[in-house]
C-alpha positions as CSV (number, residue, x, y, z in Angstrom):
1,M,152.0,90.4,63.7
2,L,154.7,87.6,62.7
3,T,153.9,85.5,59.4
4,P,156.0,82.3,59.1
5,S,157.4,82.1,55.6
6,N,155.5,78.5,55.5
7,K,151.9,78.8,56.8
8,A,152.5,75.3,57.9
9,L,155.2,76.2,60.3
10,V,154.5,77.7,63.6
11,P,156.9,79.8,65.6
12,F,158.0,77.9,68.8
13,I,159.6,79.5,71.7
14,S,161.5,77.1,73.6
15,V,163.0,77.6,77.1
16,D,166.4,78.4,75.8
17,N,164.7,80.9,73.1
18,M,162.9,82.5,76.4
19,M,166.0,83.0,78.3
20,G,167.6,84.3,75.2
21,L,164.8,86.8,74.4
22,V,164.8,88.3,78.3
23,H,168.4,89.0,78.1
24,H,168.4,90.2,74.5
25,I,165.7,92.9,75.8
26,G,166.9,93.3,79.3
27,I,165.2,91.6,82.5
28,E,164.0,94.8,84.0
29,T,163.1,96.2,80.7
30,F,161.2,93.1,79.7
31,I,159.3,93.2,82.8
32,I,158.4,97.1,82.3
33,N,157.5,96.7,78.8
34,L,155.2,93.5,79.8
35,A,153.6,95.3,82.5
36,A,152.7,98.0,80.1
37,E,151.3,95.6,77.7
38,I,149.1,94.0,80.6
39,E,148.0,97.4,81.6
40,I,147.0,98.2,77.8
41,D,144.7,95.0,77.9
42,F,143.3,95.7,81.4
43,K,142.2,99.1,80.0
44,R,140.3,97.4,77.1
45,W,138.9,94.6,79.6
46,P,135.3,94.7,78.1
47,M,136.6,93.6,74.5
48,F,138.0,89.9,76.2
49,D,136.2,86.7,76.4
50,K,136.2,85.8,80.2
51,T,135.9,82.7,82.1
52,P,137.2,81.6,85.2
53,R,140.0,79.1,84.6
54,I,139.1,75.5,83.4
55,A,140.7,73.4,86.5
56,S,141.1,69.4,87.1
57,H,141.9,69.4,90.8
58,S,143.4,66.5,92.4
59,D,144.8,65.7,96.1
60,V,148.2,66.4,95.0
61,G,147.7,69.7,92.6
62,V,145.8,71.2,89.9
63,I,145.9,71.2,85.8
64,E,144.2,74.1,84.3
65,L,143.4,75.9,81.0
66,M,143.1,79.5,80.7
67,P,141.7,80.6,77.4
68,T,140.6,84.1,76.2
69,S,140.3,86.4,73.0
70,D,140.0,89.7,71.9
71,G,138.1,89.0,68.8
72,E,141.2,89.4,66.7
73,M,143.7,86.9,68.4
74,Y,142.9,83.8,70.7
75,G,145.3,82.7,73.4
76,F,145.1,79.9,76.0
77,K,147.8,78.6,78.6
78,Y,148.1,75.0,80.1
79,V,149.4,75.6,84.0
80,N,149.6,73.0,86.5
81,G,150.3,73.5,90.1
82,H,151.7,70.7,92.3
83,P,153.5,72.2,95.5
84,K,154.8,68.6,96.4
85,N,157.0,68.4,93.0
86,T,160.2,70.3,94.4
87,K,160.7,67.1,97.0
88,K,160.9,65.2,93.7
89,G,163.3,67.7,92.1
90,L,160.6,69.0,89.8
91,Q,159.0,72.4,89.4
92,T,156.1,73.1,91.2
93,V,154.6,75.1,88.2
94,T,155.0,74.3,84.5
95,A,153.4,75.8,81.5
96,F,153.2,76.6,77.6
97,G,150.8,78.6,75.7
98,L,149.4,79.2,72.2
99,M,148.4,82.5,70.2
100,A,146.0,82.0,67.3
101,D,144.7,84.2,64.7
102,V,140.9,84.4,65.0
103,Q,140.1,85.1,61.2
104,S,142.1,81.7,60.3
105,G,141.9,79.8,63.4
106,Y,145.6,79.1,62.5
107,P,148.3,79.0,65.4
108,L,150.8,82.0,65.4
109,L,152.8,80.9,68.2
110,L,153.5,78.1,70.4
111,S,155.6,79.1,73.7
112,E,157.1,77.8,76.9
113,M,155.4,79.5,79.7
114,T,157.0,78.4,83.1
115,L,159.3,81.2,82.8
116,L,157.0,83.7,80.9
117,T,154.4,83.0,83.8
118,A,157.0,84.0,86.3
119,L,157.5,87.3,84.4
120,R,153.9,88.1,83.9
121,T,152.9,87.4,87.4
122,A,155.8,89.6,88.6
123,A,155.0,92.2,86.0
124,T,151.2,92.2,87.1
125,S,152.0,92.4,90.8
126,A,154.1,95.7,90.3
127,L,151.9,97.0,87.7
128,V,148.8,96.6,90.2
129,A,151.1,98.1,93.1
130,K,152.0,101.2,90.9
131,Y,148.3,101.8,91.3
132,L,147.6,101.0,95.0
133,A,150.8,100.9,97.1
134,P,151.6,104.1,99.3
135,K,153.4,106.8,97.4
136,N,157.4,106.7,97.2
137,S,157.1,103.1,98.7
138,S,161.0,101.8,99.5
139,T,160.7,98.6,101.0
140,M,159.0,95.4,100.5
141,A,158.5,92.2,102.4
142,M,159.0,89.0,100.6
143,I,157.5,86.2,102.4
144,G,158.1,82.8,100.6
145,N,161.4,82.7,98.9
146,G,160.9,80.1,96.3
147,A,160.8,80.0,92.4
148,Q,158.6,83.5,92.2
149,S,160.5,85.3,94.8
150,E,163.2,86.8,92.6
151,F,160.9,87.8,89.9
152,Q,158.8,89.7,92.3
153,C,161.5,91.7,93.6
154,I,163.0,92.6,90.3
155,A,159.7,93.7,89.1
156,F,158.9,95.9,92.2
157,K,162.4,97.5,91.7
158,A,161.6,98.0,88.0
159,V,158.5,99.2,88.1
160,C,157.8,100.6,91.4
161,G,161.5,101.8,92.7
162,I,161.5,99.6,95.7
163,K,165.3,99.7,96.9
164,K,165.1,97.2,99.5
165,V,163.9,93.7,100.1
166,Q,163.5,91.7,103.3
167,L,163.2,88.1,102.9
168,Y,161.9,85.3,105.0
169,D,160.8,81.5,104.3
170,I,160.7,78.7,106.7
171,D,163.5,77.0,104.7
172,K,166.5,79.0,105.1
173,E,168.3,77.4,102.2
174,A,165.2,79.0,100.0
175,T,166.4,82.4,101.6
176,S,169.8,81.9,100.8
177,K,169.3,81.1,97.1
178,A,167.1,84.3,96.8
179,M,169.6,86.3,98.7
180,S,172.4,84.9,96.2
181,N,170.4,85.8,93.0
182,L,169.5,89.4,94.1
183,T,172.5,90.6,95.5
184,S,174.1,91.8,92.3
185,L,170.9,93.3,90.8
186,G,171.0,96.6,92.6
187,L,168.6,96.0,95.6
188,E,169.5,95.9,99.4
189,V,168.8,92.3,100.5
190,I,168.0,91.5,104.2
191,S,167.6,87.8,105.5
192,C,164.9,87.8,108.2
193,T,164.2,85.2,110.8
194,S,160.6,85.5,110.8
195,P,157.8,86.9,109.3
196,E,157.2,89.7,111.9
197,E,161.1,91.1,111.1
198,A,160.4,90.8,107.6
199,I,157.4,92.9,107.6
200,S,158.8,95.3,109.7
201,G,159.2,99.0,108.1
202,A,157.8,97.6,104.7
203,E,155.2,99.9,102.7
204,I,154.5,96.7,100.5
205,I,154.0,93.1,101.8
206,T,154.3,90.1,99.2
207,T,153.3,86.6,100.3
208,C,154.2,83.7,97.9
209,T,153.9,80.1,99.5
210,A,153.2,76.9,97.7
211,D,151.4,74.4,100.4
212,K,148.2,73.7,99.1
213,Q,146.6,74.4,102.3
214,C,144.4,77.0,104.1
215,A,147.8,78.6,105.9
216,T,147.8,81.7,108.1
217,I,151.0,83.4,106.9
218,L,150.1,86.6,108.1
219,S,147.9,87.3,111.1
220,D,145.8,90.2,111.6
221,N,147.8,91.5,114.5
222,M,151.0,91.7,112.4
223,V,149.4,94.1,109.7
224,G,149.4,97.8,110.3
225,A,147.4,100.6,108.6
226,G,148.4,102.0,105.6
227,V,150.2,99.1,103.6
228,H,149.7,97.4,100.5
229,I,149.7,93.5,100.6
230,N,150.3,91.6,97.4
231,A,149.0,88.1,98.1
232,I,150.1,85.8,95.1
233,G,150.0,82.4,96.9
234,G,146.5,81.8,97.5
235,D,145.6,80.6,93.9
236,C,143.3,77.6,94.0
237,P,140.4,76.1,96.2
238,G,141.5,75.2,99.7
239,K,144.7,77.2,99.3
240,T,145.0,80.6,101.2
241,E,147.7,82.7,103.0
242,L,145.8,85.4,105.0
243,H,144.0,85.2,108.2
244,S,140.4,86.6,107.3
245,D,140.4,89.3,109.6
246,I,142.9,91.2,107.3
247,L,140.9,90.6,104.5
248,R,138.0,92.3,106.4
249,R,140.3,95.4,107.3
250,S,141.2,95.7,103.7
251,D,140.3,97.3,100.3
252,I,140.4,94.1,98.3
253,F,141.0,94.2,94.5
254,V,141.0,91.2,92.2
255,E,141.3,90.3,88.4
256,Y,138.1,88.7,87.9
257,P,136.0,88.3,90.6
258,P,134.1,84.9,89.3
259,Q,137.4,83.2,89.4
260,T,138.7,85.0,92.5
261,R,135.8,84.0,94.6
262,I,137.0,80.3,93.9
263,E,140.5,80.4,94.1
264,G,141.8,83.5,95.9
265,E,141.9,84.8,99.5
266,I,138.2,85.7,99.5
267,Q,137.1,82.3,99.2
268,Q,137.3,82.7,103.0
269,L,134.4,85.5,103.0
270,S,130.9,85.5,101.9
271,A,130.0,85.6,98.4
272,D,128.9,89.1,98.3
273,H,131.8,90.5,100.4
274,P,132.7,93.6,98.0
275,V,135.8,93.6,95.9
276,T,137.1,96.3,93.3
277,E,137.9,95.0,90.0
278,L,141.4,96.2,89.0
279,W,140.5,97.1,85.5
280,K,138.2,99.8,87.0
281,V,140.8,101.4,88.7
282,M,143.6,101.6,85.7
283,T,140.8,103.0,83.7
284,G,140.1,105.9,86.3
285,S,136.5,105.0,86.9
286,I,137.2,103.9,90.5
287,V,140.2,105.3,92.9
288,G,142.4,102.7,94.2
289,R,144.4,104.1,97.0
290,K,142.4,107.0,98.9
291,S,144.2,107.8,102.2
292,E,147.1,107.0,104.1
293,Q,145.8,104.5,106.4
294,Q,144.0,102.4,104.0
295,I,145.0,98.9,103.5
296,T,144.9,97.7,99.9
297,L,145.0,94.0,99.3
298,F,145.6,92.6,95.7
299,D,144.1,89.1,95.8
300,S,146.1,87.7,93.1
301,V,145.0,84.6,91.2
302,G,146.3,85.1,87.6
303,F,143.8,85.4,84.8
304,A,144.0,84.7,81.0
305,I,144.3,88.3,79.9
306,E,147.8,88.4,81.7
307,D,148.9,85.3,79.7
308,F,147.6,86.9,76.2
309,S,149.3,90.3,76.9
310,A,152.5,88.1,77.6
311,L,152.2,85.7,74.5
312,R,151.4,89.0,72.4
313,Y,154.6,90.9,73.7
314,V,156.5,87.8,72.9
315,L,155.0,87.1,69.4
316,E,155.9,91.0,68.6
317,N,159.7,90.9,70.2
318,I,160.8,88.0,68.3
319,K,160.5,89.8,64.9
320,G,163.9,90.4,63.3
321,T,165.9,87.7,65.7
322,E,166.7,84.3,65.6
323,L,165.3,83.5,69.0
324,F,162.5,81.1,67.8
325,D,162.5,77.5,66.1
326,Q,159.5,76.4,63.6
327,L,157.2,73.7,64.3
328,D,155.8,71.6,61.4
329,I,152.5,71.1,63.5
330,L,149.7,72.0,60.8
331,A,148.7,69.6,57.8
332,D,149.3,71.7,54.8
333,P,148.0,69.4,51.7
334,D,148.1,71.1,48.2
335,N,144.5,70.9,48.1
336,P,143.0,72.1,51.1
337,R,140.0,69.6,50.6
338,D,142.3,66.5,50.1
339,L,143.9,65.9,53.4
340,F,143.6,62.1,52.9
341,G,145.5,62.4,49.4
342,M,148.3,64.0,51.2
343,L,148.6,61.0,53.8
344,L,148.4,58.4,50.9
345,R,151.3,60.5,49.2
346,A,153.5,59.9,52.5
347,K,153.1,56.1,52.3
348,P,156.6,54.5,52.3
């Protein structure tokens, strides 16, 4: 654990720091290692405090807090989701997070999490596919080519061995952007003109669209037997991507059911529709993929434990580097009981 030389100074990971850390480690290595950290925490799932994220919804988006603790460290993330932001030149998702020591309550790390959320979402998707996707999968359809898409493609290459990605977006410029970013990274990249073309021959289908609406990105007749669906775009009430008939044909895997039933694809189904918690698959108590004909569906909404894993990974990996700043955000009076005296001494 990183301990600042001055207990009043808190390590801060700026966007520049985060980009430096990712390149210092290597993008694919960063994602592989992050997936491993998330897997460790999923395997000790019962140790964590768990609650659906605390959301403030509006007609234009959502602002959320995502807290958790394993009893030794406490972490939370602030994150928004505003699909119309891109029309104003703004990010759809922005985030920052904090990790703290439970024993003292003192912060250990404050970090940007816009980039880190994209990395941890991709790492989680690929980690889940390692357990659920058909063996030796080589082709993934990437439907929705916005800010998350390249992270997803690289994660599936690094963790699952995907060799080819077939891209589709209603916005051709988004697909061109993704193609440009991915072509030099060791993947065969194909631009498609329809969702049907994108999913043709793909063992894994990733859907990642942003509009806050109940959309039908995939209809039932588009999905054949044996595929794994990584549904990451349906992540708040009233926002889905898949026709409900696909859900009824699939074995559905989720992070934390009380949250997913509010925000995920399964909000379309009855409250008692069966789902499987991923931590049980990762600990071996439940088998994930059981047959070649099975359709597996990861109803991904993102959960606080994944952010906790990501913050811990960053905290450990900035040791011995200069890839962080220090913020003076904690009062540190000479006498812990004399906070007011500290204020008086600062009077001009």
